[in-house]
Backbone as JSON, one array per atom type, in Angstrom:
{
  "sequence": "XXXXXXXXXXXXXXXXXXXXXXXXXXXXXXXXXXXXXXXXXXXXXXXXXXXXXXXXXXXXXXXXXXXXXXXXXXXXXXXXXXXXXXXXXXXXXXXXXXXXXXXXXXXXXXXXXXXXXXXXXXXXXXXXXXXXXXXXXXXXXXXXXXXXXXXXXXXXXXXXXXXXXXXXXXXXXXXXXXXXXXXXXXXXXXXXXXXXXXXXXXXXXXXXXXXXXXXXXXXXXXXXX",
  "N": [[0.82, -1.24, -0.11], [0.51, 2.18, -0.88], [1.78, 5.12, 0.57], [1.52, 7.75, -0.42], [-1.33, 7.74, -1.23], [-2.53, 8.88, 0.8], [-1.86, 11.56, 1.16], [-2.44, 14.88, 1.81], [-4.84, 14.44, 2.91], [-7.2, 14.74, 5.65], [-7.68, 13.64, 8.82], [-10.12, 12.9, 11.3], [-10.18, 11.66, 14.36], [-12.11, 10.28, 17.03], [-12.19, 9.06, 20.13], [-12.49, 7.77, 23.37], [-10.97, 6.41, 25.19], [-7.92, 6.98, 26.28], [-5.34, 5.83, 25.73], [-5.69, 4.31, 23.73], [-6.68, 6.06, 21.84], [-4.36, 7.98, 21.79], [-2.23, 5.91, 20.93], [-3.43, 4.98, 18.36], [-3.63, 7.37, 17.02], [-0.73, 8.12, 16.64], [-0.07, 6.08, 14.88], [-1.76, 6.71, 12.79], [-0.72, 9.16, 11.99], [1.68, 8.6, 10.84], [0.91, 7.92, 8.08], [-0.9, 9.98, 7.38], [-0.9, 13.57, 6.7], [-2.43, 15.53, 8.21], [-3.77, 14.83, 11.21], [-6.23, 14.86, 13.65], [-7.26, 14.53, 17.19], [-10.07, 13.67, 19.3], [-11.69, 13.45, 22.45], [-14.3, 12.98, 22.93], [-17.75, 12.97, 21.68], [-18.68, 15.95, 21.43], [-16.37, 17.45, 21.55], [-15.1, 16.5, 19.05], [-17.24, 17.13, 17.29], [-16.93, 19.98, 17.39], [-14.2, 20.39, 16.46], [-14.57, 19.36, 13.77], [-16.32, 21.1, 12.61], [-14.6, 23.27, 12.54], [-12.35, 22.47, 11.06], [-13.22, 20.85, 8.96], [-12.73, 17.98, 8.29], [-11.52, 15.31, 6.09], [-12.01, 12.71, 6.44], [-13.71, 10.78, 8.88], [-13.21, 9.13, 11.81], [-14.64, 7.09, 14.27], [-15.54, 6.18, 17.77], [-18.29, 4.29, 19.23], [-19.15, 4.21, 21.83], [-19.03, 6.53, 24.15], [-18.1, 9.12, 26.68], [-20.32, 11.71, 27.58], [-21.24, 13.21, 24.56], [-22.02, 10.64, 22.52], [-20.77, 8.32, 19.95], [-22.96, 7.76, 18.3], [-24.69, 10.02, 18.42], [-22.86, 11.94, 17.43], [-22.41, 10.82, 14.79], [-24.96, 11.38, 13.67], [-25.53, 14.04, 14.01], [-23.21, 15.25, 12.39], [-24.22, 14.2, 9.95], [-26.34, 15.83, 9.42], [-25.16, 18.27, 8.97], [-23.16, 17.62, 6.87], [-23.51, 15.6, 4.08], [-21.97, 13.82, 2.83], [-19.19, 13.31, 3.7], [-16.93, 10.72, 4.61], [-17.6, 8.36, 6.98], [-16.4, 6.31, 9.53], [-17.12, 3.77, 11.78], [-16.1, 2.65, 14.9], [-16.5, -0.14, 17.09], [-17.11, -1.88, 20.21], [-19.57, -3.1, 20.33], [-21.48, -5.15, 18.86], [-24.1, -5.57, 18.64], [-27.45, -5.57, 17.36], [-29.17, -3.54, 17.75], [-27.57, -1.29, 18.36], [-26.25, -1.05, 16.04], [-28.15, -0.5, 14.35], [-28.83, 2.21, 14.86], [-26.98, 3.55, 13.69], [-26.71, 2.72, 11.07], [-28.3, 3.83, 9.12], [-27.05, 6.3, 8.6], [-25.48, 6.49, 6.35], [-22.87, 5.26, 6.62], [-19.15, 4.66, 6.03], [-17.97, 2.34, 6.82], [-18.38, -0.17, 9.52], [-16.79, -1.17, 12.02], [-15.9, -3.8, 14.1], [-14.59, -3.85, 17.34], [-11.75, -5.8, 18.8], [-9.59, -3.51, 16.91], [-7.33, -3.94, 14.44], [-4.24, -2.19, 13.35], [-3.55, -2.98, 10.82], [-6.07, -3.74, 9.7], [-7.57, -1.29, 9.95], [-6.0, 0.56, 8.35], [-6.34, -0.8, 5.9], [-9.17, -0.39, 5.55], [-9.34, 2.27, 5.31], [-7.94, 2.74, 3.09], [-9.44, 1.53, 1.05], [-11.6, 3.26, 1.47], [-10.76, 5.66, 0.58], [-10.09, 4.86, -2.25], [-12.55, 4.18, -3.14], [-14.01, 6.19, -3.35], [-15.02, 8.11, -5.83], [-15.26, 10.98, -5.86], [-13.13, 11.93, -4.36], [-11.01, 13.44, -5.25], [-12.03, 15.77, -5.85], [-12.69, 17.0, -3.37], [-12.17, 19.39, -0.74], [-9.07, 20.62, -0.49], [-6.57, 20.6, 1.79], [-4.39, 23.15, 2.52], [-3.16, 24.16, 4.8], [-3.27, 23.84, 8.3], [-5.3, 25.67, 8.95], [-6.4, 26.62, 6.49], [-8.09, 25.8, 3.44], [-8.72, 24.92, 0.12], [-11.64, 24.74, -1.83], [-12.25, 22.75, -4.43], [-14.71, 22.31, -5.52], [-16.35, 24.56, -5.28], [-14.57, 26.74, -5.76], [-13.23, 28.53, -4.21], [-11.16, 29.96, -1.29], [-11.11, 28.74, 2.02], [-10.61, 30.04, 4.92], [-9.9, 29.86, 8.4], [-12.32, 29.33, 8.65], [-13.87, 30.73, 6.97], [-15.28, 31.99, 4.07], [-13.11, 33.0, 1.12], [-12.86, 34.83, -1.83], [-11.69, 34.09, -4.99], [-9.76, 35.33, -7.85], [-10.15, 34.49, -11.49], [-7.51, 34.1, -12.55], [-6.08, 33.63, -10.29], [-7.38, 31.38, -9.26], [-6.78, 29.36, -11.38], [-3.82, 29.32, -11.13], [-3.48, 28.53, -8.6], [-4.67, 25.87, -8.44], [-2.91, 24.89, -10.15], [-0.59, 24.77, -8.79], [-1.45, 23.04, -6.61], [-1.86, 20.73, -7.99], [0.72, 19.99, -8.64], [1.98, 19.6, -6.21], [4.68, 20.2, -4.04], [6.58, 19.89, -6.04], [8.31, 21.9, -8.46], [6.72, 24.41, -10.16], [7.29, 25.79, -13.46], [7.95, 28.71, -15.05], [7.44, 28.7, -17.57], [5.33, 26.64, -17.69], [3.43, 27.97, -16.11], [2.79, 30.3, -17.71], [1.82, 29.01, -19.89], [-0.63, 27.55, -18.79], [-1.99, 29.25, -17.04], [-1.78, 31.96, -18.07], [-2.36, 31.46, -20.66], [-3.22, 32.3, -23.99], [-2.06, 34.63, -23.74], [0.76, 36.91, -23.22], [2.99, 36.51, -20.52], [4.3, 38.66, -18.2], [7.16, 39.42, -16.06], [6.48, 41.28, -14.17], [3.71, 40.88, -13.89], [3.27, 38.13, -13.09], [4.49, 38.25, -10.74], [2.96, 40.21, -9.19], [0.67, 38.58, -9.2], [1.31, 36.34, -7.53], [1.9, 37.56, -5.13], [-0.64, 38.68, -4.36], [-2.06, 36.45, -4.02], [-0.73, 35.09, -1.93], [-1.41, 36.9, -0.11], [-3.51, 36.2, 0.76], [-3.63, 33.66, 1.52], [-2.47, 31.55, 4.32], [0.56, 32.07, 6.06], [3.97, 31.49, 4.34], [3.2, 29.75, 2.19], [3.72, 29.44, -0.6], [6.45, 28.98, -2.18], [9.16, 30.46, -3.6], [11.22, 29.82, -6.39], [14.12, 30.79, -7.35], [14.71, 32.21, -10.53], [13.36, 30.01, -11.85], [10.65, 29.1, -11.05], [7.61, 28.47, -9.01], [6.55, 26.83, -6.08], [4.27, 24.93, -4.13], [4.25, 24.4, -0.84]],
  "CA": [[0.06, 0.07, 0.07], [1.45, 3.41, -1.12], [1.32, 6.08, 1.61], [1.07, 8.87, -1.25], [-2.61, 7.71, -1.47], [-3.24, 9.61, 1.96], [-1.39, 12.81, 1.12], [-3.19, 15.95, 1.78], [-6.01, 14.09, 3.44], [-7.15, 15.08, 6.9], [-8.52, 12.55, 9.41], [-10.53, 13.09, 12.82], [-10.33, 10.35, 15.32], [-12.9, 10.42, 18.29], [-12.18, 7.9, 21.14], [-12.55, 8.43, 24.75], [-9.82, 5.88, 25.76], [-6.75, 7.86, 26.1], [-4.35, 4.99, 25.48], [-6.13, 3.75, 22.35], [-6.73, 7.48, 21.01], [-2.89, 8.28, 21.41], [-1.68, 4.77, 19.95], [-4.1, 5.05, 17.02], [-3.24, 8.93, 16.46], [0.63, 7.92, 16.31], [-0.07, 5.22, 13.84], [-2.27, 7.45, 11.57], [0.3, 10.31, 11.54], [2.85, 8.06, 9.8], [0.34, 8.09, 6.95], [-1.68, 11.38, 6.89], [-0.48, 14.81, 7.11], [-3.34, 16.08, 9.22], [-4.61, 13.99, 11.98], [-6.66, 15.46, 14.95], [-8.15, 13.48, 17.8], [-11.13, 14.21, 20.25], [-11.87, 12.58, 23.5], [-15.72, 12.76, 23.06], [-18.4, 13.51, 20.54], [-18.49, 17.24, 21.39], [-15.03, 17.88, 20.9], [-15.1, 16.09, 17.64], [-17.98, 17.98, 16.33], [-16.4, 21.28, 17.3], [-13.05, 20.4, 15.52], [-15.15, 19.16, 12.56], [-16.87, 22.39, 12.14], [-13.67, 24.4, 12.25], [-11.34, 22.16, 9.96], [-13.82, 20.2, 8.04], [-11.76, 16.76, 7.87], [-11.84, 14.63, 4.91], [-12.46, 11.35, 6.97], [-14.04, 10.78, 10.35], [-13.28, 7.76, 12.65], [-15.27, 7.47, 15.81], [-15.92, 4.97, 18.49], [-19.59, 4.54, 19.46], [-19.51, 4.49, 23.26], [-18.07, 7.63, 24.59], [-18.81, 9.84, 27.57], [-20.77, 13.03, 26.93], [-21.87, 12.94, 23.46], [-21.52, 9.32, 22.04], [-20.65, 8.12, 18.53], [-24.3, 7.79, 17.64], [-25.0, 11.37, 18.31], [-22.02, 12.53, 16.54], [-22.66, 10.74, 13.35], [-26.3, 11.9, 13.34], [-25.26, 15.52, 14.03], [-22.45, 15.45, 11.36], [-24.94, 14.01, 8.87], [-27.18, 16.86, 9.34], [-24.43, 19.14, 8.4], [-22.45, 17.17, 5.86], [-24.1, 14.29, 3.81], [-20.86, 13.03, 2.13], [-17.88, 13.19, 4.52], [-17.0, 9.45, 4.85], [-17.54, 8.09, 8.25], [-16.0, 4.98, 9.89], [-17.39, 3.57, 13.2], [-15.46, 1.57, 15.43], [-17.3, -0.3, 18.38], [-16.97, -3.22, 20.63], [-20.66, -3.6, 20.35], [-22.23, -5.83, 17.5], [-25.51, -5.83, 18.59], [-28.33, -5.13, 16.17], [-29.87, -2.34, 18.07], [-26.49, -0.37, 18.18], [-25.83, -0.88, 14.61], [-29.3, 0.23, 13.48], [-28.78, 3.56, 15.37], [-26.06, 4.43, 12.6], [-26.58, 2.27, 9.76], [-28.94, 4.57, 8.15], [-26.32, 7.48, 8.44], [-24.65, 6.39, 5.27], [-21.5, 5.07, 7.09], [-18.37, 3.93, 4.92], [-17.77, 0.97, 7.35], [-18.59, -0.34, 10.83], [-15.75, -2.2, 12.31], [-16.06, -4.35, 15.53], [-13.26, -3.95, 18.03], [-10.47, -4.93, 18.65], [-9.33, -3.15, 15.3], [-5.86, -4.12, 14.25], [-3.76, -1.12, 12.52], [-3.54, -3.33, 9.31], [-7.55, -3.66, 9.14], [-7.92, 0.17, 9.77], [-5.5, 1.13, 7.19], [-7.1, -1.3, 4.67], [-10.45, 0.12, 5.42], [-8.96, 3.81, 4.96], [-7.43, 2.73, 1.6], [-10.78, 1.36, 0.34], [-12.52, 4.44, 1.54], [-10.19, 6.61, -0.71], [-10.26, 4.24, -3.61], [-13.94, 3.85, -3.8], [-14.77, 7.47, -3.39], [-14.67, 8.73, -7.11], [-15.24, 12.38, -5.77], [-12.12, 12.32, -3.43], [-10.12, 14.5, -5.64], [-12.85, 17.14, -5.93], [-13.06, 17.41, -2.01], [-11.26, 20.41, -0.14], [-7.61, 20.46, -0.34], [-6.05, 21.25, 2.93], [-3.19, 23.91, 2.55], [-2.54, 24.32, 6.05], [-4.26, 23.71, 9.27], [-6.32, 26.88, 9.06], [-6.77, 27.14, 5.21], [-8.14, 24.82, 2.47], [-9.22, 25.24, -1.09], [-12.68, 24.12, -2.35], [-12.37, 22.53, -5.87], [-16.25, 22.35, -6.18], [-16.67, 26.01, -5.21], [-13.44, 27.57, -6.4], [-12.78, 29.6, -3.12], [-10.36, 29.49, -0.25], [-11.84, 28.77, 3.22], [-9.57, 30.27, 5.88], [-10.31, 30.3, 9.48], [-13.81, 29.01, 8.38], [-14.5, 32.04, 6.19], [-14.95, 31.97, 2.4], [-12.36, 34.02, 0.52], [-13.03, 34.66, -3.08], [-10.32, 34.29, -5.81], [-9.83, 35.72, -9.24], [-9.97, 33.29, -12.31], [-6.14, 33.64, -12.51], [-5.74, 32.89, -8.99], [-7.85, 29.99, -9.23], [-5.72, 28.59, -12.14], [-2.57, 29.33, -10.57], [-3.52, 27.82, -7.24], [-4.9, 24.59, -8.87], [-1.75, 24.31, -10.72], [0.33, 24.58, -7.69], [-1.76, 21.84, -5.87], [-1.67, 19.53, -8.77], [1.98, 19.85, -8.51], [2.47, 20.05, -4.76], [5.91, 19.72, -3.61], [7.34, 20.06, -7.29], [8.52, 23.32, -8.81], [6.09, 24.9, -11.32], [8.09, 26.49, -14.06], [7.36, 29.95, -15.55], [6.84, 28.38, -19.0], [4.19, 25.94, -17.42], [2.47, 29.02, -15.53], [2.44, 31.1, -18.82], [0.77, 28.16, -20.64], [-1.63, 27.07, -18.11], [-2.54, 30.57, -16.43], [-1.95, 33.04, -18.97], [-2.89, 30.77, -21.85], [-2.8, 32.73, -25.35], [-1.48, 36.0, -23.4], [1.94, 37.02, -22.74], [2.97, 36.81, -19.08], [5.37, 39.61, -17.81], [7.52, 39.35, -14.65], [5.72, 42.05, -13.09], [2.33, 40.3, -13.8], [3.47, 37.0, -12.4], [4.82, 38.6, -9.12], [1.85, 40.66, -8.68], [-0.38, 37.36, -8.95], [1.82, 35.44, -6.38], [1.71, 38.55, -4.1], [-2.02, 38.76, -3.99], [-2.61, 35.13, -3.63], [-0.11, 34.89, -0.67], [-1.91, 37.54, 0.98], [-4.95, 35.32, 0.99], [-2.98, 32.36, 2.16], [-1.71, 31.53, 5.56], [2.03, 31.95, 5.88], [4.56, 31.36, 3.15], [3.01, 28.3, 1.71], [3.96, 29.61, -1.99], [7.71, 29.08, -2.31], [9.93, 30.9, -4.81], [12.54, 29.13, -6.72], [14.69, 32.0, -8.1], [14.95, 31.76, -11.89], [12.68, 28.83, -12.38], [9.13, 29.23, -10.84], [7.14, 28.54, -7.69], [6.28, 25.59, -5.44], [3.48, 24.86, -3.13], [5.12, 23.78, 0.24]],
  "C": [[0.85, 1.21, -0.03], [0.83, 4.41, -0.04], [1.02, 7.42, 0.82], [-0.43, 8.9, -1.36], [-3.22, 8.72, -0.3], [-2.57, 11.24, 1.99], [-2.5, 13.93, 0.95], [-4.73, 15.55, 2.11], [-6.14, 14.2, 4.97], [-8.24, 14.02, 7.72], [-8.84, 13.06, 10.91], [-10.78, 11.87, 13.34], [-10.87, 10.64, 16.63], [-12.61, 9.11, 19.02], [-11.93, 8.23, 22.43], [-11.34, 7.55, 25.63], [-8.52, 6.41, 25.25], [-5.67, 7.03, 25.32], [-4.52, 4.58, 23.91], [-5.99, 5.14, 21.33], [-5.15, 7.9, 20.71], [-2.17, 7.31, 20.44], [-1.99, 4.99, 18.64], [-3.53, 6.39, 16.29], [-1.72, 8.72, 15.66], [0.7, 7.2, 15.1], [-0.47, 5.99, 12.59], [-1.36, 8.37, 11.14], [1.46, 9.9, 10.82], [2.28, 7.91, 8.5], [-0.16, 9.35, 6.51], [-0.81, 12.48, 7.34], [-0.98, 15.48, 8.26], [-4.15, 15.11, 10.09], [-5.04, 14.68, 13.45], [-7.48, 14.53, 15.84], [-9.04, 14.32, 18.76], [-11.47, 13.01, 21.14], [-13.33, 12.25, 23.63], [-16.5, 13.31, 21.93], [-18.34, 15.1, 20.37], [-17.37, 17.81, 21.02], [-14.59, 17.48, 19.45], [-15.82, 16.98, 17.03], [-17.27, 19.49, 16.21], [-15.09, 21.4, 16.35], [-13.5, 20.12, 14.07], [-15.52, 20.49, 11.89], [-15.99, 23.32, 11.84], [-12.69, 23.77, 11.26], [-11.92, 21.19, 8.93], [-12.91, 18.84, 7.24], [-12.36, 16.06, 6.78], [-12.53, 13.24, 5.3], [-12.66, 11.53, 8.49], [-14.11, 9.42, 10.72], [-13.72, 7.89, 13.9], [-15.62, 6.03, 16.41], [-17.44, 5.33, 18.72], [-19.91, 5.0, 20.87], [-18.5, 5.47, 23.8], [-18.8, 8.43, 25.72], [-19.02, 11.05, 26.98], [-21.47, 12.63, 25.77], [-21.16, 11.6, 22.8], [-21.25, 9.46, 20.55], [-21.83, 8.22, 17.71], [-24.75, 9.17, 17.3], [-24.28, 12.17, 17.28], [-22.33, 12.29, 15.13], [-23.99, 11.48, 12.91], [-26.02, 13.46, 13.05], [-24.47, 15.92, 12.81], [-23.13, 15.4, 10.09], [-25.87, 15.08, 8.54], [-26.53, 18.08, 8.56], [-23.64, 18.94, 7.1], [-23.04, 15.69, 5.46], [-23.03, 13.48, 3.13], [-19.65, 12.67, 2.71], [-17.99, 11.74, 4.75], [-16.83, 9.16, 6.42], [-17.22, 6.56, 8.78], [-16.09, 4.94, 11.37], [-16.76, 2.57, 13.62], [-16.21, 1.31, 16.79], [-17.02, -1.83, 18.8], [-18.49, -3.76, 20.69], [-21.15, -3.95, 18.87], [-23.43, -6.07, 17.56], [-26.38, -5.06, 17.57], [-28.8, -3.75, 16.48], [-28.91, -1.21, 18.0], [-26.13, -0.11, 16.8], [-27.07, -0.16, 13.73], [-29.43, 1.61, 13.72], [-27.93, 4.39, 14.24], [-26.08, 4.09, 11.34], [-27.28, 3.1, 8.63], [-28.14, 6.0, 7.75], [-25.27, 7.49, 7.14], [-22.92, 6.27, 5.84], [-20.55, 4.35, 5.99], [-18.24, 2.37, 5.44], [-18.07, 1.04, 8.85], [-17.73, -1.51, 11.28], [-15.93, -2.55, 13.82], [-14.75, -4.55, 16.25], [-13.09, -5.41, 18.65], [-10.1, -4.71, 17.11], [-7.8, -3.26, 15.31], [-5.64, -2.72, 13.26], [-3.95, -1.71, 11.09], [-5.05, -3.16, 8.79], [-7.94, -2.2, 9.07], [-7.41, 0.83, 8.67], [-5.99, 0.5, 5.72], [-8.47, -0.7, 4.64], [-10.2, 1.66, 4.83], [-8.64, 3.86, 3.45], [-8.78, 2.48, 0.65], [-11.58, 2.63, 0.27], [-12.08, 5.49, 0.51], [-10.36, 6.18, -1.96], [-11.55, 4.17, -4.11], [-14.58, 5.09, -3.86], [-14.38, 8.39, -4.71], [-14.58, 10.29, -6.85], [-14.12, 12.83, -4.77], [-11.26, 13.57, -3.86], [-10.72, 15.77, -5.78], [-13.18, 17.6, -4.23], [-12.02, 18.57, -1.68], [-9.91, 19.89, -0.1], [-7.13, 21.31, 0.86], [-4.61, 21.88, 2.7], [-2.42, 24.14, 3.65], [-3.63, 23.87, 7.13], [-5.55, 24.71, 9.34], [-6.97, 26.94, 7.51], [-6.95, 25.95, 4.35], [-8.71, 25.44, 1.29], [-10.27, 24.19, -1.5], [-12.58, 24.03, -3.94], [-13.72, 22.83, -6.44], [-16.52, 23.93, -6.14], [-15.71, 26.99, -5.7], [-13.25, 28.75, -5.47], [-12.13, 29.07, -2.07], [-11.4, 29.59, 1.05], [-10.68, 28.89, 4.33], [-10.1, 30.78, 7.24], [-11.96, 30.26, 9.49], [-14.63, 30.16, 7.72], [-14.24, 32.0, 4.75], [-14.14, 33.26, 1.8], [-12.29, 33.8, -1.04], [-11.73, 34.77, -3.82], [-10.67, 34.61, -7.28], [-9.76, 34.49, -10.17], [-8.49, 33.05, -12.36], [-5.58, 33.06, -11.44], [-6.16, 31.52, -8.9], [-7.07, 29.14, -10.04], [-4.36, 28.33, -11.72], [-2.53, 28.36, -9.36], [-3.7, 26.34, -7.56], [-3.83, 24.01, -9.44], [-0.61, 24.02, -9.88], [0.0, 23.27, -6.97], [-1.69, 20.6, -6.64], [-0.28, 19.07, -8.93], [2.71, 19.91, -7.21], [3.96, 19.39, -4.59], [7.05, 19.89, -4.83], [7.18, 21.75, -7.68], [7.81, 23.39, -10.15], [6.79, 25.89, -12.26], [7.21, 27.74, -14.5], [6.71, 29.71, -16.88], [5.45, 27.59, -18.57], [3.09, 27.0, -16.8], [1.95, 29.68, -16.73], [1.45, 30.24, -19.64], [-0.54, 27.94, -19.98], [-2.35, 28.29, -17.62], [-2.79, 31.56, -17.36], [-2.47, 32.63, -20.48], [-2.31, 31.37, -23.07], [-2.21, 34.08, -25.12], [-0.01, 35.86, -23.05], [2.12, 37.24, -21.25], [4.47, 37.41, -18.74], [5.87, 39.24, -16.38], [6.91, 40.07, -13.76], [4.25, 41.52, -13.02], [2.41, 39.09, -12.93], [3.56, 37.26, -10.73], [3.59, 39.23, -8.54], [0.74, 39.38, -8.35], [0.04, 36.51, -7.66], [1.57, 36.45, -5.17], [0.33, 38.6, -3.56], [-2.49, 37.34, -3.49], [-1.93, 34.74, -2.31], [-0.79, 35.67, 0.26], [-3.2, 36.92, 1.44], [-4.72, 34.05, 1.68], [-2.63, 32.67, 3.58], [-0.33, 31.16, 5.4], [2.55, 31.81, 4.36], [4.57, 30.11, 2.63], [3.44, 28.22, 0.31], [5.55, 29.83, -1.9], [8.41, 29.53, -3.78], [11.03, 30.4, -5.2], [13.11, 30.08, -7.89], [15.17, 31.47, -9.53], [14.24, 30.72, -12.58], [11.16, 28.92, -12.25], [8.72, 29.16, -9.47], [6.81, 27.24, -7.41], [5.38, 25.89, -4.24], [4.01, 23.89, -1.88], [4.2, 22.76, 0.92]]
}
């Protein structure tokens, strides 16, 4: 299994057992860039509203807001985010409480790390729209491919057509340098790109993003960190 399947995918893991929560998070962090944990449903819901994770993994029985209530509340807000439920309970009544909430999978504990990674891999492979999900640029900022705007600190930020084309080009080539020639071809299209024009575009986009996530490679182009 290739770890690059999990690049730029964020995960929220809700579990009230501290040891299980910390050990599982440690494992998940070796695959995913962004992993958040919550000790109960209320904390998980607050984090999901703030960061809009790509995948949610939750235990069923937790103190305070349990996994059943968490799943139902999230589904009222987001119909599509994949949810994986883990539980020591295999009885029919517990399953029926969440089965109609369009879970990706219901896993009976104890859950091995191999089993969990297999389920996560299937989740990503089976979701044809995963590439169109929000792209996490950093902890506080993400880009919506479907809506074509930035979401920073839970607020929408509009982008110009050029900013959209340039940012999507950087995202598609994340970690690699995007050359000036490629930028001119993909963003300026049939027009001439001047040095001042590209510098102005980068400056404006940087101001809308968090931190220095667009790296200048002198004499060649730019790279999204």
